[in-house]
Backbone as a chain_set.jsonl record, in Angstrom:
{"seq": "MNKMNMCLKYTAFIAFFLIPALVAGQKKSTITGRVLNDMEHPIEFAYVQLLGTSFGTNTGTDGTFVMRNVPSGSYTIQITHISFTRVSLPVETETLDELIITLQDNPNTLPQLFVINKYDQLFSNVPG", "coords": {"N": [[-99.927, 12.287, -24.096], [-98.879, 13.629, -22.008], [-101.01, 13.901, -20.237], [-101.46, 11.453, -19.331], [-99.027, 10.672, -18.031], [-99.663, 12.504, -15.522], [-101.816, 11.344, -14.681], [-100.929, 8.639, -13.975], [-99.023, 9.569, -12.21], [-100.987, 10.699, -9.81], [-102.555, 8.58, -9.511], [-100.345, 6.766, -8.373], [-100.101, 8.437, -6.143], [-102.44, 8.126, -4.453], [-102.298, 5.438, -4.262], [-99.905, 4.682, -2.716], [-99.781, 6.756, -0.536], [-102.707, 7.627, 0.245], [-104.275, 5.41, 0.647], [-103.081, 3.701, 2.641], [-103.092, 5.34, 4.698], [-105.853, 5.652, 5.181], [-106.313, 2.951, 6.055], [-104.432, 2.601, 8.296], [-105.904, 4.279, 9.947], [-108.307, 2.996, 10.92], [-109.699, 2.151, 13.716], [-108.865, 0.302, 16.351], [-109.437, -2.535, 18.364], [-109.389, -4.291, 21.71], [-109.981, -7.565, 22.947], [-110.731, -9.228, 25.582], [-111.107, -11.454, 28.087], [-112.609, -14.248, 30.241], [-112.515, -17.859, 30.68], [-114.459, -20.216, 31.786], [-115.642, -23.428, 33.663], [-118.399, -25.109, 34.48], [-118.566, -25.073, 37.171], [-117.411, -22.927, 38.004], [-114.234, -22.572, 37.627], [-111.357, -22.108, 36.151], [-110.514, -22.404, 32.67], [-107.828, -24.067, 31.377], [-106.052, -23.449, 27.906], [-107.878, -23.546, 26.008], [-109.36, -22.842, 22.948], [-109.823, -19.857, 21.715], [-111.45, -18.027, 19.334], [-111.967, -15.645, 16.64], [-114.647, -15.75, 14.396], [-114.412, -16.232, 10.749], [-112.115, -14.896, 10.573], [-108.433, -14.414, 11.105], [-107.826, -14.136, 13.759], [-107.045, -15.715, 16.762], [-106.562, -17.178, 20.003], [-105.389, -19.009, 22.598], [-106.387, -19.759, 25.864], [-104.812, -19.191, 28.958], [-103.26, -20.185, 31.959], [-104.854, -19.589, 33.833], [-107.283, -19.224, 32.826], [-107.651, -16.683, 31.174], [-107.836, -14.626, 28.365], [-106.552, -12.624, 25.707], [-106.994, -10.639, 23.013], [-105.505, -8.653, 20.65], [-105.538, -5.654, 18.718], [-107.434, -5.926, 17.341], [-109.697, -4.975, 14.245], [-112.225, -2.715, 14.848], [-115.572, -3.613, 15.034], [-118.536, -6.035, 14.53], [-118.687, -9.45, 15.569], [-118.52, -13.195, 15.537], [-117.378, -14.826, 18.204], [-115.862, -17.91, 19.213], [-115.409, -20.424, 21.201], [-113.628, -23.185, 21.991], [-112.887, -26.818, 23.419], [-111.436, -29.631, 24.061], [-112.618, -31.253, 26.048], [-115.015, -30.113, 26.55], [-118.182, -28.371, 25.829], [-118.916, -26.883, 22.786], [-119.045, -23.181, 22.109], [-120.454, -20.469, 20.713], [-120.612, -16.77, 20.239], [-122.113, -13.692, 19.805], [-120.37, -10.561, 19.188], [-119.725, -7.119, 19.995], [-117.165, -5.071, 19.159], [-117.375, -2.565, 20.01], [-118.684, -1.901, 22.123], [-117.73, -3.619, 24.01], [-117.138, -5.276, 26.919], [-114.916, -7.131, 29.566], [-114.979, -10.309, 28.625], [-116.928, -13.088, 29.834], [-117.205, -16.255, 29.903], [-118.677, -19.175, 30.353], [-118.078, -22.88, 29.898], [-119.741, -25.507, 29.295], [-119.41, -29.244, 30.62], [-118.798, -31.957, 28.236], [-120.256, -34.391, 27.54], [-119.82, -36.677, 25.748], [-117.015, -37.286, 25.242], [-113.69, -38.595, 24.469], [-113.444, -42.21, 23.576], [-112.115, -44.514, 25.795], [-108.677, -45.138, 25.852], [-105.949, -47.705, 25.069], [-102.715, -48.176, 25.87], [-100.281, -50.391, 24.332], [-97.064, -51.76, 25.127], [-94.844, -52.666, 23.446], [-92.153, -52.867, 23.171], [-90.917, -53.391, 25.519], [-91.492, -56.212, 25.453], [-89.97, -57.145, 23.014], [-87.392, -56.992, 23.647], [-87.081, -58.494, 25.694], [-86.337, -61.136, 25.799], [-83.493, -60.996, 25.015], [-79.942, -62.086, 25.478], [-78.324, -60.883, 28.239]], "CA": [[-98.798, 11.837, -23.363], [-98.681, 14.331, -20.662], [-102.151, 13.688, -19.392], [-101.168, 9.957, -18.959], [-98.153, 10.786, -17.065], [-100.254, 13.365, -14.474], [-102.846, 10.323, -14.105], [-100.171, 7.939, -13.275], [-98.606, 10.321, -10.876], [-102.049, 10.636, -9.048], [-102.884, 7.055, -9.064], [-99.543, 6.603, -7.549], [-100.093, 9.181, -5.129], [-103.296, 7.676, -3.943], [-101.76, 4.019, -4.007], [-98.863, 4.953, -1.889], [-100.222, 7.795, 0.543], [-104.13, 7.936, 0.9], [-105.127, 4.434, 1.285], [-102.349, 3.436, 3.747], [-103.857, 6.442, 5.818], [-107.039, 5.077, 5.825], [-106.225, 1.742, 6.744], [-104.019, 3.085, 9.45], [-106.769, 4.97, 10.908], [-109.17, 2.327, 11.534], [-109.85, 1.732, 15.056], [-108.543, -0.89, 16.825], [-109.991, -3.037, 19.619], [-108.627, -5.354, 22.624], [-110.943, -8.427, 23.636], [-110.267, -9.975, 26.773], [-112.1, -12.308, 28.679], [-112.155, -15.629, 30.972], [-113.356, -19.269, 30.129], [-114.556, -20.96, 32.872], [-116.223, -24.366, 33.799], [-119.611, -24.764, 35.225], [-117.969, -24.656, 39.135], [-116.709, -21.352, 37.721], [-112.823, -22.493, 37.625], [-110.735, -21.701, 34.906], [-110.382, -23.479, 31.907], [-106.576, -23.528, 30.322], [-105.982, -24.127, 26.992], [-109.204, -23.411, 25.516], [-109.187, -22.378, 21.994], [-110.553, -18.665, 21.332], [-111.373, -17.579, 17.999], [-113.191, -14.719, 15.728], [-114.631, -16.643, 13.021], [-114.112, -15.441, 9.815], [-110.963, -13.888, 10.884], [-107.347, -15.024, 11.234], [-107.441, -13.835, 14.987], [-107.335, -16.67, 17.679], [-105.677, -17.543, 21.063], [-105.497, -20.037, 23.701], [-106.354, -19.261, 27.323], [-103.735, -19.102, 30.104], [-103.696, -21.245, 32.927], [-105.991, -18.627, 34.615], [-108.405, -19.282, 31.887], [-107.609, -15.641, 30.51], [-107.387, -14.358, 26.928], [-106.433, -11.241, 25.237], [-106.991, -10.491, 21.347], [-105.001, -7.248, 20.597], [-105.368, -5.005, 17.448], [-108.601, -6.507, 16.383], [-110.651, -4.159, 13.995], [-113.771, -2.705, 15.349], [-116.714, -4.279, 14.376], [-119.341, -7.131, 14.971], [-118.013, -10.709, 15.093], [-118.535, -14.21, 16.225], [-116.534, -15.366, 18.87], [-116.046, -19.07, 19.303], [-114.419, -21.025, 22.094], [-113.79, -24.67, 21.99], [-112.014, -27.126, 24.368], [-111.815, -31.014, 23.717], [-113.39, -31.839, 26.783], [-116.341, -29.27, 26.621], [-119.114, -27.979, 24.475], [-118.325, -25.583, 21.681], [-119.9, -21.978, 22.557], [-120.361, -19.066, 19.6], [-121.427, -15.749, 20.655], [-121.858, -12.682, 18.861], [-119.696, -9.542, 20.068], [-119.325, -5.93, 19.469], [-115.868, -4.271, 19.973], [-117.501, -1.066, 20.415], [-119.721, -1.877, 23.422], [-117.363, -5.147, 24.513], [-116.695, -5.411, 28.328], [-114.13, -8.326, 29.83], [-116.187, -11.638, 28.278], [-117.098, -14.151, 31.233], [-117.807, -17.619, 29.123], [-119.108, -20.796, 30.817], [-118.242, -23.692, 29.018], [-120.397, -27.36, 29.651], [-118.814, -30.399, 30.091], [-119.272, -32.5, 27.089], [-120.631, -36.137, 28.002], [-119.21, -37.412, 24.699], [-115.725, -37.61, 25.438], [-113.118, -39.511, 23.597], [-113.372, -43.177, 23.989], [-110.755, -44.97, 26.536], [-107.51, -45.687, 24.959], [-104.963, -48.587, 25.809], [-101.386, -48.217, 25.196], [-99.226, -51.319, 25.031], [-95.673, -51.385, 25.092], [-94.092, -53.949, 22.551], [-90.769, -52.786, 23.3], [-90.533, -54.783, 26.578], [-91.529, -57.972, 24.732], [-89.066, -57.365, 21.937], [-86.457, -57.035, 24.57], [-87.035, -59.376, 27.507], [-85.353, -62.425, 25.617], [-81.985, -60.63, 24.521], [-79.182, -62.487, 26.694], [-77.338, -60.004, 28.65]], "C": [[-98.757, 12.725, -21.9], [-100.005, 14.069, -19.678], [-101.857, 12.098, -18.761], [-100.446, 9.892, -18.007], [-98.822, 11.411, -15.691], [-101.317, 12.152, -13.72], [-102.082, 9.2, -13.502], [-99.486, 8.481, -12.059], [-99.85, 10.112, -9.619], [-102.543, 9.487, -8.718], [-101.777, 6.625, -7.993], [-99.528, 7.177, -5.943], [-101.067, 8.547, -3.918], [-103.025, 6.111, -3.347], [-100.933, 4.221, -2.778], [-99.355, 5.971, -0.377], [-101.702, 7.613, 1.18], [-104.463, 6.291, 1.535], [-104.414, 3.762, 2.281], [-102.773, 4.388, 4.969], [-105.015, 5.83, 6.335], [-106.843, 3.776, 6.299], [-105.569, 1.674, 8.247], [-105.341, 3.375, 10.415], [-108.032, 4.31, 11.505], [-109.078, 1.917, 12.929], [-109.908, 0.52, 15.254], [-108.95, -1.478, 18.303], [-109.076, -4.012, 20.135], [-109.753, -6.314, 22.981], [-109.973, -9.032, 24.353], [-111.418, -10.701, 27.472], [-111.564, -13.541, 29.799], [-113.153, -16.781, 30.851], [-113.179, -20.253, 31.628], [-115.641, -22.003, 32.717], [-117.502, -24.105, 34.61], [-119.555, -24.817, 36.795], [-117.53, -23.268, 38.951], [-114.854, -21.574, 38.033], [-112.464, -22.707, 36.301], [-110.253, -22.768, 33.916], [-109.087, -23.114, 31.136], [-106.759, -24.173, 29.135], [-107.022, -24.242, 25.836], [-109.009, -22.568, 24.237], [-110.256, -20.81, 21.84], [-110.414, -18.058, 20.199], [-112.41, -16.457, 17.216], [-113.296, -15.558, 14.673], [-114.691, -15.743, 11.919], [-113.026, -14.623, 9.509], [-109.625, -14.7, 10.963], [-107.304, -14.692, 13.026], [-108.107, -14.959, 16.213], [-106.083, -16.479, 18.717], [-106.28, -18.341, 22.088], [-105.668, -19.604, 25.078], [-105.355, -19.663, 28.113], [-104.462, -20.529, 30.912], [-104.904, -20.691, 34.04], [-107.265, -18.849, 34.032], [-108.667, -17.916, 31.253], [-107.05, -15.448, 29.147], [-107.374, -13.481, 26.459], [-106.04, -11.595, 23.237], [-106.727, -8.897, 21.193], [-105.468, -6.81, 18.982], [-106.47, -5.42, 16.621], [-109.491, -5.001, 15.85], [-111.886, -3.85, 14.234], [-114.639, -3.3, 14.353], [-117.449, -5.501, 14.967], [-118.647, -8.602, 14.487], [-118.7, -11.714, 15.879], [-117.546, -14.883, 16.574], [-117.083, -16.606, 19.151], [-114.985, -19.772, 20.304], [-114.677, -22.606, 22.484], [-112.487, -25.476, 22.681], [-112.473, -28.732, 23.924], [-112.905, -31.668, 24.759], [-114.811, -31.089, 27.324], [-116.749, -28.806, 25.275], [-118.902, -26.967, 23.84], [-119.409, -24.364, 22.131], [-119.307, -21.025, 21.461], [-121.321, -17.971, 20.234], [-121.339, -14.705, 20.0], [-121.196, -11.451, 19.788], [-119.454, -8.375, 18.969], [-118.342, -5.296, 19.968], [-116.276, -3.241, 20.453], [-118.046, -0.862, 21.951], [-119.049, -3.115, 24.157], [-116.684, -4.587, 25.891], [-115.464, -6.652, 28.223], [-115.652, -9.377, 29.563], [-115.706, -12.663, 29.7], [-117.807, -15.315, 30.47], [-117.59, -18.738, 30.216], [-119.038, -21.657, 29.794], [-119.191, -25.216, 29.839], [-119.534, -28.054, 29.553], [-119.542, -31.125, 29.109], [-119.239, -34.11, 27.535], [-119.755, -36.897, 26.938], [-117.78, -37.204, 24.176], [-115.316, -39.015, 24.636], [-113.45, -41.113, 24.272], [-112.097, -43.526, 25.049], [-109.875, -45.435, 25.468], [-106.627, -46.793, 25.74], [-104.043, -48.398, 25.004], [-100.781, -49.362, 25.504], [-97.943, -51.141, 24.433], [-94.924, -52.981, 24.615], [-92.861, -53.923, 22.952], [-90.151, -53.649, 24.422], [-90.361, -56.267, 25.907], [-90.381, -58.033, 23.924], [-87.593, -57.803, 22.364], [-86.023, -57.958, 25.75], [-86.31, -60.757, 26.789], [-83.802, -62.103, 25.159], [-81.445, -61.107, 25.936], [-78.456, -61.047, 27.0], [-77.109, -59.469, 30.059]], "O": [[-98.577, 12.178, -20.813], [-99.898, 14.058, -18.452], [-102.165, 11.84, -17.597], [-100.802, 9.231, -17.031], [-98.51, 10.795, -14.672], [-101.545, 12.081, -12.512], [-102.561, 8.744, -12.463], [-99.42, 7.841, -11.009], [-99.614, 9.432, -8.62], [-102.996, 9.345, -7.583], [-102.124, 6.192, -6.895], [-99.124, 6.625, -4.919], [-100.7, 8.442, -2.747], [-103.432, 5.687, -2.266], [-101.454, 3.835, -1.732], [-99.099, 5.568, 0.757], [-101.882, 7.477, 2.39], [-104.826, 6.074, 2.691], [-105.164, 3.079, 2.978], [-102.715, 3.996, 6.135], [-105.236, 5.526, 7.507], [-107.529, 3.615, 7.309], [-105.98, 0.959, 9.161], [-105.645, 2.742, 11.426], [-108.715, 4.849, 12.376], [-108.115, 1.191, 13.175], [-110.636, -0.299, 14.694], [-108.736, -0.799, 19.307], [-108.191, -4.547, 19.467], [-110.702, -5.669, 23.427], [-108.816, -9.319, 24.045], [-112.596, -10.389, 27.293], [-110.388, -13.714, 30.118], [-114.376, -16.654, 30.912], [-112.226, -20.744, 32.232], [-116.527, -21.798, 31.888], [-117.668, -23.093, 35.291], [-120.538, -24.59, 37.502], [-117.321, -22.558, 39.934], [-114.268, -20.69, 38.658], [-113.103, -23.348, 35.467], [-109.701, -23.814, 34.258], [-109.057, -22.139, 30.385], [-107.413, -25.212, 29.048], [-106.895, -25.003, 24.877], [-108.451, -21.489, 24.439], [-111.48, -20.938, 21.891], [-109.338, -17.522, 19.936], [-113.63, -16.589, 17.32], [-112.342, -16.056, 14.075], [-114.996, -14.563, 12.093], [-112.904, -13.859, 8.551], [-109.844, -15.906, 10.855], [-106.365, -15.325, 13.509], [-109.299, -15.042, 16.511], [-105.015, -15.907, 18.498], [-107.475, -18.34, 22.384], [-104.734, -18.871, 25.404], [-104.975, -20.796, 27.82], [-105.382, -21.33, 30.747], [-105.602, -21.337, 34.821], [-108.29, -18.677, 34.691], [-109.785, -17.775, 30.758], [-106.0, -15.975, 28.779], [-108.494, -12.992, 26.606], [-105.297, -12.325, 22.581], [-107.543, -8.04, 21.531], [-105.713, -7.689, 18.155], [-106.479, -5.303, 15.396], [-109.874, -4.131, 16.632], [-112.755, -4.644, 13.873], [-114.448, -3.436, 13.145], [-116.918, -5.999, 15.96], [-118.198, -8.843, 13.367], [-119.418, -11.354, 16.811], [-116.817, -15.493, 15.792], [-118.289, -16.768, 19.334], [-113.778, -19.619, 20.12], [-115.633, -23.09, 23.09], [-111.338, -25.043, 22.606], [-113.605, -29.016, 23.532], [-113.827, -32.41, 24.421], [-115.493, -31.444, 28.286], [-116.19, -28.776, 24.179], [-118.651, -25.963, 24.506], [-120.548, -24.678, 22.474], [-118.111, -20.799, 21.279], [-122.468, -18.168, 20.637], [-120.26, -14.644, 19.409], [-121.47, -11.38, 20.986], [-119.165, -8.432, 17.774], [-118.417, -4.889, 21.128], [-115.639, -2.791, 21.405], [-117.855, 0.088, 22.71], [-119.789, -3.694, 24.952], [-115.874, -3.661, 25.937], [-115.085, -7.089, 27.137], [-116.795, -9.303, 30.014], [-114.642, -12.86, 30.287], [-119.037, -15.283, 30.438], [-116.539, -19.057, 30.772], [-119.733, -21.462, 28.796], [-118.981, -25.644, 30.974], [-118.715, -27.893, 28.648], [-120.766, -31.018, 29.04], [-118.245, -34.79, 27.792], [-118.975, -37.75, 27.361], [-117.447, -37.006, 23.008], [-115.98, -39.994, 24.297], [-113.699, -41.164, 25.477], [-111.135, -42.758, 25.059], [-110.224, -45.991, 24.427], [-106.604, -46.762, 26.97], [-104.152, -48.386, 23.778], [-100.607, -49.628, 26.693], [-97.738, -50.489, 23.409], [-94.622, -53.987, 25.257], [-92.34, -55.023, 23.135], [-89.18, -54.399, 24.323], [-89.447, -57.092, 25.883], [-89.688, -59.036, 24.095], [-86.835, -58.588, 21.795], [-85.006, -58.068, 26.436], [-85.642, -61.408, 27.593], [-83.013, -63.031, 24.982], [-81.922, -60.873, 27.046], [-78.101, -60.257, 26.125], [-76.185, -58.687, 30.28]]}, "num_chains": 1, "name": "protein.A"}
């Protein structure tokens, strides 16, 4: 029984002290960049994500983005916007400078949409 208690104590020590210390010691990186169109104008509200992770953000009005606290490593970054062709690039956080990513116009945009206002037709015959 005494050996069992010692084993549980060692397991608890490892679980509560050593594992969090190892995870906290992992190096974190910041990924920054700009997303531009082919005329070098910023693209706002493009979605930038690291595939296979929960890291993602949108570009600001100046086309810039920042992802903080990304664990160091190799990733694939993907940038999407409804009006542009999707881009995927391999990135290595250890050697990464600011990314400058250019998106090409997507000629296959959504078809034209017509909106018809039925509200005016319903109430146009109401006396008043």
